[in-house]
N, C-alpha and C positions, 0 to 999 in steps of 0.2 A: 811811369805807367807800369803796373805789374803785369805779369803774364796773363792773369785772368781777365784784365781789362782790355787786353790787346784784341780779343775776338770781337769786341764791340766797335772797333774802328772800321769804318767803311768809306768807300769813295762817295763822292757826290752823285755819281751815276747810279751806284747801288742804292743809295738813299732815295733817289728819285724813282727807281724801279719799285722799291718797297712801297713808297707812297702811292704809286699808280696801282699796284696790286691791291692795296687797302681800299682804294677808291672804287675799283671795279668788282671787288669781292661780293658786296651785297647783291648786286644784280645777278651775278652768277650763282650765288647761293639760292636765290629765289627760283632759279631754273634747275635746282637740285644738283648743282656741282659742288663737290667738296674740294678743299684746297690742301695742298702740301707744297710748301715753299713757293715756287713760281708756276706751279701747274695745278690744273683743275680737272677732276674726273667726274663723270656722271654715268651711272649704270643704267642702261635702258632695259627694262623688263618687257616681255617675259624671257627674251633670248639671252639677256645678260651681256649684251655688247657694252663696251665702255667707250664713251666719247671723251676726248682729251683736248683741252685748250692749254697751251703752254707758252709762257713768255720767255723769250731767249734774248739775253743781252749780247751785244757785240763784244768780242774778246779784246783784251788789252794786249797789244803786241809789244814785245820787248823793245827797248830803246835801239834805234838804228834800223828798225824795220822800215823799208821803203814802201810807201803806198803806190800801187800800180792800178789806176782806175780801170775798172772792167775786169781785172784779173785778181788783184789783191787789194780791195778797198779797206780803208780804215773805218771799222764799224764801232769803235769804242765810243761809248756815250750814246749809243743807239740801241734799239731793240726791235724784234719782230715777234710774230705770233705763229706758232706751229699748231696744226690741228691733226688729230688722228682718231682712228677707229680701231679698237682692239676687239677681235672676235674670239669668243671662248671656244675651246675644243679644237682650235686650229693648230696651235703650237704645243699646247699642253693638254692632251686628252684627259688627264686625270682631274682637271679642274672643271667639272661640269655641273656642280650643284650650287645653288645660291649661297649656301654656307661657306663653300670654298672661295667664292668671289667676294664675300662681304667685306673683308678687310683689305682686299687687294688694291693696290694703287699702281696705275700704269703710267709710264712716261711716254712722251710722244715718240721717242725713237724705238719703243717696243711695239708700236702699233702696226697692224697689218696694212692699213690704208693711211697715207700721210699726205699733207699738203701744207704749204705756207699760205697764210691768208692773202699775201700779195698776189698770188696766182688767181685768186677769186675776185679781187678788186677790179674795177673797170680798166685800169691800165695793164692788168695781167702781167705784172713783173714783181720781182722780189722787192719787198717794201720794208724799210727800216726807219722807224720814227725816232727823232731826237729826244733824248731824255731831259734836255734843258728847257723844254716847253713847260709852261705853268701846268701843274698837275690837274687842275680842273678842266682846262682846255683839252689836255691830252686824254684824260679819262672820258670826256664826252665824245671825242673822236674815236677812241678805241671801243667804247660801248656801242657806238653806232656801227662801226665796222663789224663787230662781233654779231650784233643783231641782224644786220643787213646781208652779211656774207658768210660768216662762220656757221651760225646756227642753221641757215637753210642748207648748207653743204652737209652738216652733220645729220640733219633731218632726213636726208636721202638714205641714210644708213641706220634706220631705227629698228630694223629686224634683220635676222639672218637672210630671209627671203628677199627683202628690199636690197640688201647688200649684194646678194648673188645676181639679182636682176640688173643692178647698176654696173656690175663687173662684166656682164655679158655684152 
């Protein structure tokens, strides 16, 4: 295998994550989310808030790493969903026109408000789904979780005034 082909080699977990993203992308696109890698952004007008839905894979720990349940779990082969709301003119006062925001893509860790979807689910705990689940089953469960829990949370922050009211 040549150097240029090496970048195409991925793990089974990464391939499953890609398949899941491909499966949920049409539903999120319909809701005006645009995609970059494993994250989705939607700009909410007129205030220019940006809603973020980001898929995070569990890290691959080096050989010899000991799993300690409750303290250091092995999350490899699993994923979770991070949600965020980015507020314009909070951190970067110069970016306050629609033209400045048009090409901007925000990561969940740059958001001013953040939550993991597991905190919004009925069990209210950090939730990591296994990537070895058949993609159609997983996509259905994730689409339902996004529709039932992520989107209502994001809807609470649709304008700057809504956001300030929620924060009071």
